[in-house]
C-alpha atoms as one frame of an Amber mdcrd trajectory, in Angstrom:
protein
   0.000   0.000   0.000   1.115   3.592  -0.526   2.165   5.523   2.558   0.509
   8.909   3.017   2.400  11.505   5.029   0.748  12.360   8.313   0.344  15.876
   9.730   1.642  17.759   6.651   2.820  21.336   6.945   0.653  24.153   5.608
   2.988  24.517   2.671   2.843  20.804   1.891  -0.935  20.765   2.146  -1.176
  23.751  -0.197   1.071  21.998  -2.686  -0.987  18.847  -2.383  -4.221  20.727
  -3.060  -2.644  22.230  -6.163  -1.575  18.765  -7.285  -5.045  17.421  -6.633
  -6.589  19.904  -9.056  -7.411  18.494 -12.486  -4.635  18.729 -15.056  -5.108
  19.053 -18.791  -8.059  16.913 -19.908  -7.425  13.522 -21.438  -8.611  13.837
 -25.018  -9.162  10.918 -27.349  -7.383  11.555 -30.623  -8.811  10.952 -34.058
  -9.456   7.382 -34.891  -6.964   4.767 -35.726  -6.335   1.060 -35.347  -7.601
  -1.329 -32.719  -6.997  -0.650 -29.043  -4.262  -3.189 -28.411  -2.375  -2.323
 -31.573  -2.640   1.466 -31.413   0.729   3.194 -30.875  -0.810   6.087 -28.971
  -4.243   7.094 -27.798  -5.320   6.580 -31.360  -8.968   5.637 -30.898 -12.355
   7.262 -30.813 -14.349   7.102 -27.586 -16.316   3.872 -27.669 -19.202   5.479
 -25.797 -18.870   9.267 -26.176 -20.515  11.698 -23.827 -24.225  11.797 -24.530
 -24.513   8.154 -25.608 -27.527   6.612 -23.892 -26.464   4.503 -20.948 -22.776
   5.456 -21.087 -21.103   5.828 -17.671 -18.758   8.741 -17.030 -15.696   7.721
 -15.013 -12.362   9.222 -14.052  -9.004   7.449 -13.821  -7.028   8.907 -10.920
  -3.264   8.815 -11.507  -2.030   5.694  -9.719   0.352   6.069  -6.769   3.570
   4.292  -5.833   6.453   4.515  -3.364   8.941   2.450  -5.361   7.610   2.154
  -8.933   6.617   5.683  -9.922   7.314   5.316 -13.651   5.452   2.023 -13.787
   2.455   3.531 -11.976   2.346   6.378 -14.483   2.491   3.907 -17.388  -0.348
   1.796 -15.970  -2.416   4.948 -15.503  -1.881   5.762 -19.173  -2.806   2.203
 -20.159  -6.053   2.490 -18.182  -6.972   5.674 -20.026  -6.430   3.809 -23.276
  -8.684   1.058 -21.919 -11.480   3.483 -21.072 -11.410   4.624 -24.678 -11.773
   1.031 -25.877 -14.650  -0.173 -23.695 -18.276   0.252 -24.694 -20.510   1.786
 -22.052 -17.990   4.091 -20.353 -16.157   7.301 -21.203 -13.471   9.443 -19.582
 -14.717  12.557 -17.803 -11.794  14.676 -19.031 -10.121  15.133 -15.638  -7.020
  13.597 -14.128  -6.569  13.962 -10.382  -3.600  12.297  -8.675  -4.538   9.633
  -6.118  -1.754  10.412  -3.658  -2.582  14.127  -3.542  -6.334  13.556  -3.309
  -5.862  10.994  -0.526  -3.720  13.464   1.418  -6.266  16.255   1.234  -9.075
  13.771   1.982  -7.314  12.613   5.148  -6.776   9.001   4.019  -3.687   7.286
   5.442  -4.347   4.258   3.206  -5.995   5.280  -0.086  -6.954   1.666  -0.870
  -8.915   1.149   2.353 -12.645   0.656   1.741 -13.481   3.574   4.027 -11.365
   5.927   1.929 -13.511   5.577  -1.222 -16.298   7.983  -0.154 -13.702  10.518
   1.014 -11.984  10.438  -2.366 -15.348  10.838  -4.115 -16.170  13.855  -1.979
 -12.789  15.411  -2.702 -12.978  15.080  -6.510 -16.752  15.701  -6.642 -17.411
  12.593  -8.712 -18.844   9.215  -7.704 -17.404   6.880 -10.341 -13.658   6.515
 -10.663 -10.770   4.066 -10.976  -7.703   4.349  -8.752  -4.843   2.189  -7.601
  -1.318   1.637  -6.333   1.687  -0.129  -7.845   4.589  -1.685  -5.947   7.594
  -3.822  -6.786   7.254  -7.526  -5.984  10.588  -9.323  -6.213  11.855 -11.016
  -8.175  11.217  -8.736 -11.140   7.472  -8.386 -10.681   5.003  -5.580 -10.051
   1.771  -5.805  -8.092  -1.050  -3.378  -8.859  -3.950  -3.061  -6.426  -6.779
  -1.496  -8.422 -10.206  -0.283  -7.371 -13.410   1.048  -8.891 -15.616   3.291
  -6.781 -19.220   3.552  -7.942 -22.009   5.131  -5.952 -20.667   4.176  -2.529
 -19.404   0.690  -3.476 -15.727  -0.224  -3.873 -14.604  -3.199  -5.941 -10.949
  -4.231  -6.021  -8.738  -6.492  -8.117  -5.028  -7.289  -7.842  -2.790  -7.798
 -10.865   0.788  -9.111 -10.736   2.850  -8.741 -13.892   6.418  -8.568 -15.224
   8.399  -5.471 -14.302  10.396  -5.317 -17.543  10.679  -2.393 -19.993   7.059
  -2.714 -21.203   5.877  -1.945 -17.659   7.056   1.630 -18.238   5.301   1.963
 -21.602   1.609   2.792 -21.232   1.084   2.340 -24.977   2.520  -1.185 -25.096
   0.024  -3.906 -26.086   1.073  -5.992 -23.071   0.322  -3.283 -20.514  -2.865
  -2.216 -22.252  -4.122  -5.809 -22.140  -3.512  -5.927 -18.383  -5.410  -2.657
 -17.987  -8.282  -3.777 -20.207  -8.717  -7.076 -18.351  -8.700  -5.248 -15.007
 -11.197  -2.669 -16.232 -13.550  -5.427 -17.390 -13.333  -7.042 -13.948 -13.842
  -3.784 -12.079 -16.714  -2.333 -14.096 -18.398  -5.447 -15.494 -18.393  -3.783
 -18.917 -16.494  -6.536 -20.681 -17.820  -8.859 -23.372 -20.508 -11.208 -22.085
 -20.136 -14.967 -21.655 -22.452 -17.837 -20.744 -22.851 -18.736 -17.058 -24.470
 -22.000 -15.941 -26.322 -21.923 -12.586 -27.153 -25.165 -10.747 -29.255 -25.430
  -7.574 -28.567 -28.411  -5.310 -30.237 -29.768  -2.178 -33.958 -29.323  -1.375
 -34.287 -26.537  -3.949 -32.958 -28.556  -6.876 -36.443 -28.963  -8.410 -37.732
 -25.491  -7.503 -37.889 -22.176  -9.330 -36.745 -18.695  -8.333 -35.116 -15.474
  -9.451 -31.478 -14.391  -9.600 -30.385 -10.883  -8.657 -27.157  -8.934  -8.887
 -27.562  -6.129  -6.399 -31.046  -4.717  -6.932 -31.230  -5.915 -10.531 -32.942
  -9.134 -11.594 -30.594 -10.902 -14.013 -32.211 -14.303 -14.529 -34.699 -16.990
 -13.565 -34.107 -20.484 -12.174 -36.455 -23.212 -13.386 -36.253 -26.728 -11.934
 -32.945 -25.850 -10.329 -31.267 -24.684 -13.530 -30.509 -21.315 -15.131 -28.333
 -19.954 -17.887 -27.206 -16.318 -17.913 -25.014 -14.056 -19.998 -22.785 -11.895
 -17.805 -19.822  -9.635 -18.452 -16.364 -11.037 -17.790 -15.155 -10.521 -14.249
 -16.520 -11.212 -10.775 -20.277 -11.241 -10.093 -22.122 -11.708  -6.797 -25.508
 -13.329  -7.425 -28.394 -13.845  -5.025 -31.025 -16.556  -5.471 -34.480 -15.676
  -4.176 -36.739 -18.709  -4.005 -40.111 -18.970  -2.258 -39.867 -21.042   0.919
 -36.057 -20.787   1.059 -33.583 -18.385   2.616 -31.946 -16.063   0.088 -28.658
 -17.603  -1.046 -25.607 -15.710  -2.348 -22.692 -16.926  -4.458 -19.781 -15.408
  -6.368 -18.936 -16.448  -9.916 -15.790 -15.491 -11.824 -16.734 -15.149 -15.477
 -13.952 -15.682 -18.016 -14.253 -15.092 -21.762 -15.271 -18.762 -22.032 -17.955
 -18.497 -19.348 -18.415 -19.736 -15.789 -20.428 -21.966 -13.452 -22.045 -21.439
 -10.061 -23.667 -23.918  -7.686 -26.111 -22.698  -5.025 -27.578 -24.683  -2.129
 -30.521 -22.748  -0.632 -31.811 -23.690   2.811 -35.532 -24.445   3.168 -37.264
 -22.241   5.722 -40.490 -22.563   7.709 -40.927 -26.313   7.475 -40.843 -26.715
  11.260 -37.721 -28.840  11.179 -34.705 -28.130  13.316 -31.954 -26.467  11.315
 -29.034 -28.867  10.890 -25.973 -26.612  11.251 -23.606 -29.535  10.822 -25.180
 -30.555   7.513 -25.302 -27.102   5.956 -22.002 -26.066   7.473 -20.505 -29.044
   5.681 -22.061 -27.978   2.397 -20.715 -24.441   2.831 -17.263 -25.796   3.608
 -17.236 -27.699   0.343
């Protein structure tokens, strides 16, 4: 994690506030080749401002104690990724995480409790931020987060610390950024997910939710969904059973999830040993 100086002087705090102010807007240049092959920004916004349903996000400049150049390169790669992904667009600002965290009073910018403070400081509620550190031998570890409306989602990426790690336009680094952005925002290409219900609910029907949104229906203990690549937390709501939650990691080839809801209200004593064993599996 990145250390944040405690009790800064007035001069240091003033300098930090200046650094936290937006710098020159990130502007997508006129169109060119595909995202991974483009030598520079070289792409048109996939979902420009005004497109119905497009989400406006900001990429805060990533912070580092021991890999400053690599953090700057990964930040650049993420801004390329935002250009390439349908459904999101860059808000044209570029705050620096370390400076914003200092003025927000966050000792650890990656702590869950820091997200709302960062949002309040930059006056925006959807943004990507992260830290990069060296991980011997010859590796880098990036802890990356997406804050959206009060919720923080994190992923960790470990990758080679060679010359390409300092080149934000390299295809290798842009692929890392794109994969992470898919995981964080759920905006990646969709893949098939197979849901199986086991136990007493295996022949029942119910609905599947992700957050407040209904995403599918279980019939006779089976469901098939299409979800974006990345991590998804699904909840099964089935009449006569306690709501059951599971996490599925969706790859480009798809994913599977097994749920074992517990029947409620049948007057039988709850068997903690039985269901504890199922959970442990």
